[in-house]
N, C-alpha and C positions, 0 to 999 in steps of 0.2 A: 470449564465451559466447553472445552473440546470433547470431554467425555459425555456431557449432556447432549451435545449435537450428535455424537456417534450413536448414543442410545436412542435418541429420537429417530434418527435415520434407520436404525435397525428395526425399531418398532413399526415404522412406516413400511419398510420392506416386508416384514412379516405380515402386516395387515393386507398389503397388496397381494402377496402370494396366497393368503387365506381367501381373499375375495375371488381370485382366479380359480382356486381349488373348488370353492363352493359354487361358482358360476356354472360349471358344467354338470353339477349334480342337483341343483335346485331347478325344478321344472319351471319354465317360463309360463306366464299366464296365457291361456288359450284365447284366441280371437274367434268367438263363436257367433254364428249367424242367428237370426231370429228363428223361433221354433217353426218347423214346417210339417206338413203331412203328405203322405203318398196318395196320389190319385191313381186308381187302377181298376180295370174291369176284372182282373184275376188276382185274388189275394194270395195265391200260392207262388207267384213269380218271385224268384230270387236269383242271385249271382254270387259266385265265389270271388271275393276281392283279394288283392295282394297289397296291403297297405302297411302292416306293422313292420317297423324297421326303416321306413322311408325317411321319416324325420322332417319332411317338408310339409308344414301345416297347410300351406296354400294348395299343394298337390292333393293332400288328403281331403281337404274341404271340397275341392272341385270334383274329385272323383265320386264322392258320396252325394254331392248335388246331382251329378249325372245319373247315379243309380236311382235316386228319387224321381228325376225327370223321365227315366226309362219306364217308370210305373212298376218298379220292383220293391215290395215292402220288406224283403228279406235279404240279408247278406250272411255268408259264411266267411269268417276271417281267422287266420292262424295267429295265435298268440304264443310264441315259443317260450317254453320254460327257460331256455338258455338266455333269452333277452331279459327276463324278469329277475332271475337270480344268476347272473353271470359268474360270480366269484365264490359264493358260498351259500349255505342254507340259512344264514343268519340275517339276510337283508333282502329288500325288494326294490326294484326300479320299475315303477309303474308308469313312467312318463309316456312311453310309446303307446301302451294300451289305453291310458287315459285319453290321449289325443284322438285315437280312432273311435273309441266308444262314445266320447263326448260329442264328436261331430256326427256320428251315426245317429245318436239320439236326437240331435237338433234337426236332422233331416227326416225324422219320423220312421227310422228303419229299425227292424228287429235284428239283433246280432246273435248269430250262432257261433260260439267260440270253440275253435279247434285247439286243443292243448297237447303239444308234443315238442320234440327237439330237446335233447338232453344237454345241459351245460357240461363243460369239460371236467369240472370237479366231481361230477356225479357218475362218471363212467371210467372204465379202465383206459390206460394209455394205449394209443394206437387204434382205438375204436371210433366209429362214426357217431354223429350226433343223433342217430336213431337207436343207439344201443342203450337200452334201459336194463340195468342189472337188477335182479330181484332184491338185492340188499338195499337198493335205493327206491324201491316201490313206496316206502313210507315218505321219503323226501318228495317224490312226485305228488303223492296224495296230499301232503301238506301244502304244496304249491297250488294244486287244484282247489283245495278247500279255501285257501286265502283268496284266490281269484273269485270263487263263488261268493265269499263273504263281502268282498269289495264291490263287485259289479252286479250281484243279484238285486240289491236295492235300486240299481240303475236300469233294471229291466233285462239284464243278460241272464237268462235262466238256462238256456241250452248249452251244455258243455260236452264236446266230443272228446272221448278218451282215446287218444292215439289216432293214427291214420294208416289205413291199409296194412294192418299187422299180419295179413296173410301173404305179404311179399317179403322176400329175403332182404331186399334193400331197405324197406321201411322197418324191419325188425332188427336192424343193426348188423346186416350181413350175416345173419344166422338163419337156419331153416325155420320157416313159420311154425309156431308152437301154440295152438289154441289153449292148451293147458296152462301155459305161462300167462297168456292174455287173460284167461279166466281168473288166475291168481291175482293179477293186477287189478281187475275190476273188484275183486273181493276186498282189496285194501283201500281202493280209492272211493268206492261208493259210500261206505259209512262215514268216511272223513268229510266228504262233500255234504252229505245230508246233515251231519252234525253242525256244520258251519252255515248251511243255507237249506233248510228243510224243503223249500219249494223249488229247489233246483231240479232240472231235468237232465239226468245223466244219460248221455247218448253214447252207445257202443257201436262197434262195427266199422263202417266206412271202408269196407273191404274192396280190394281190386276185383272187378268182376271177371269171371271166366273160368275155364277148366284149369286143372293143375299143369304146371310146367316143370320139366325135369323131375317127374314123379313127386312133385310137391316140394322139392328143395328150393326152387326159385319162386314159385307161387303155388299155394294150396287152393284148390277149388273153393270158391266162396261159399257154395252151398254145403260142402263137406265141412268147411271151417265152422260155419254157424251150427251145424248139427253137432260137431264136436264140443262146441261151447255149451250147448244144452246138456250133453253127456257129462261135462265137467261141472254141472250145476251152477252155471253162471247166470241163469235166467233171472233170479231175484236181484241181481246186482247191476241192472240197467233199467231205465225207464222208457227208452225209445231206441230204435235201431236205425242206423244211418246206412244208406245205400248209395253206391256210385253207379248211376244208371246211364252210362254212355250209349249212344245210339249206334256206334260203329258206322257201317255204310248201309244201314237199312232204315226205312221210315219207322217212326215210333209205333205205328200200329202193327208192325210185323209181329207174328205170333211168337211167344216165348218158347224156349227149349233149353234143356240143360247145357247143351253144347254151344249155344248161341249167346253172343254178347249184343244185347239190344235193350231198348228202353223198357220193354215189358218184362224183362227179367225180374224186375221188382215184384211182379206178381208171384213168381216162384218163391221169392224170399218171404212174401206175405203168407203164402200157403204153408211153408215150413214153420213159420212162427205160430200159425194157427194150430198145426198138428202138434206142436210142442207145448200148447197150453197158453200161449201169449196172445190170445185174440184181442185183449184189451189194449195192448201196447200199439202206439202209433209208429209210423215209419216216416223218415225225413230223407229226401235226396239231397246230398251235400256236394256232389259233383255229377256232371253229365254233359250231354250236348254233342256237338259235331265240330269237326275241323275242316276248313275249306282251303287249305294250302294247295297251290296249283301243282306241286311236285312231290307231295307226300303220298305214298301208296295207300294209306289208310284214310285219306281225306275224301270229302264229297264235293260236288260242284257247289259254288256259292248260292245258286238259286235253290238247290236242294237243301242246303243248310238253313236258309231263311224259311222255307216252307216247313221243313221238319222241326225246326226249333219252335216255331209258333204252334205246330201240331203237338209237340211235346208238352208245352205249357197247357194247352187246351185239353189234351187227353188226361192230364193229371187231375183235372177237376172232377173226373168220374171216379176217383178213388177216395171214398169217405174217410179212410184210415191214414191218408197222407197229410203231413204237416205243411210241407213246403217243397219246392223244387228249385234248388240253387245250382245253376249250370256253371261250368268251368269255361272260361274265367273272364272276369270283367275287363281287367287291364293289368299291365305291368309297367313300372316306371322305366323300363329299359327294353330294348329290342334285341332279340337273339339272331335276327336275320335268317331264321329258319322256321320250320313248321310249328314250333310252340307259339309263335306270334299269331298264328291263324286260329287259335282258340279265342282270341280277344274280341270283346264287343267294341272296345275303344282302343285306338292306337296310343302308344306311350306319350305322345305329345297332347293327348286329350281329344284328338279328332275322332268323332263317332264313325264307325264302319257301317256298311250297309245293314249288317245284322242288327246293330243297335237301333237304327232308324225303323227297321221293319217291326221289331218287337215293340218299340215305343208306339208305333201306329196301332198295333194290335192291343196293347195294354191301355193306352189312353185315348186313341182315336184322333190324335192331333199331330203326332211327330212327323209322319211322312208328308202330310198336307202342308204343314208349316214349312218343311224343307223345300217342297215344290214351289211355294210362293216366294221363298228367299232366292231360289236359283235365278240367275240371269238368263234371258233368252239367248244370249250369245255363247252359252256354254255347250251348245250342240257341236257335233264333230266338225272340225275344219278339214279342208282338203288335205289329202295325204302329203306328208313331207318326207324328206330324205332321212329324218331322225325317227328311229323306231319308237322311241319313248312317246313321241307325240301321237303316233298312230295308236299305240296301246291306250293312251289317255282318252283319245277320241272314242274308241270302242267302248271303254268303260263308261264314259259319259252317256253314250247312246243307250247302253244297256240299263243304266240306273234310271234315266229319264223315262224309258219305255215302261219299266216296272211301276214307277210312280203314276204315270198316266193311266195305267190299268187300274191301279188302286183307287185313283181319284174317280174313275169312271163308274165305280160301283155305287149305287144310290143309297145303300143302307150299311151302317157299321157292322151288323152281324155277318155281312158278307166277308169281312176280313177273316172270320173263323171258318166259314162253311167249306171253302174249297181246299183247305190245307191238308186234309186227310188223304187226298188223292189229286193227281194232276188233271182235274176235270173242270169244266165250267162251273161257276157258282150256281147254287140252286136258286138264288134270288135274281140273277141277271145273267145274260149270255156271255159276259166278259170274263175270261179266265184271268186269274191274278198272276199266274206264273207260266 
């Protein structure tokens, strides 16, 4: 009898341990909202999200809801190889990617998948997670092909192969090597096409600008692209990705080889045309402006608002452009430094002024709804001995002034007309900024 009880207890313990072991490996059912669609005046609007790896489904759902409410039909999201195959080439953990893609689809968003970050088992000891050794190109290609096969039927067709390979940091602390990147494309492209023939293999996503340290830290993006064509990489990508940051210049500033600005994308387009790739489209997967008050490369918040809207509007004039996804929508954490000032939404989900301005441009309702929600008592109070109250009062006055000007304009097209220059609107005498 004692032996039977001991055996039963042992079996129960094994069952309990097995349940605990499987509980962390079996994906929980997702709580998905009803199907939604994006309402927007500009179908090119996109943002780069930072959701994979968060694990909090409520956070992911709310962030993607806010993207839809912004009026942005596109997102770019990183899906790290290291998250999907953390231990070996023989298994996949799709739970994180499943969550993001399922919720993005329910919000009516088109997902552009960025695929990089190397798992520890696929790189030499002591190297970074950006170090992809040529002997593991086939392993990376197998991961990309599996991703395409799994999510292609769910509408995820755009797959970005690596990120900023012309940077030493992103190429695993090695000098940028366009020949090696071309070799990677030649392995990955046929593997993806065999798994998902309608997939769109996106290459590039280069860091914009001239060479640094004679190309050892960054190789000039135009030189890098030209070298890829010299390495006969042209047939091994379907679309080219561009990082079109505005720097400290308005988006209509003329392009030049030594300048980093939005219209640098035109130089990329011209080089592709000269190389015989006139039929291929371009997609902007990063870009935008930073409005941190103490970063030397930032712009004023009012300029960021005006120039961001102008960026989205100017993009509509490029018939070869797929989408414009600006950096970055939000992060689940705060750095307490200038990276936070790229965000459209604060880590706690509070929309920043840039979010509300773009929403007003894209949908015509965001800023006006916000103005109606604001209490009349939020105007500035008399100065107090606490500096934070004075700062808050100034910010409130500034924001309400901008919304009053926006509301004063009689026609929605007025939202677009004045953003290309700080002049009064062509439809009414009230300047927006």
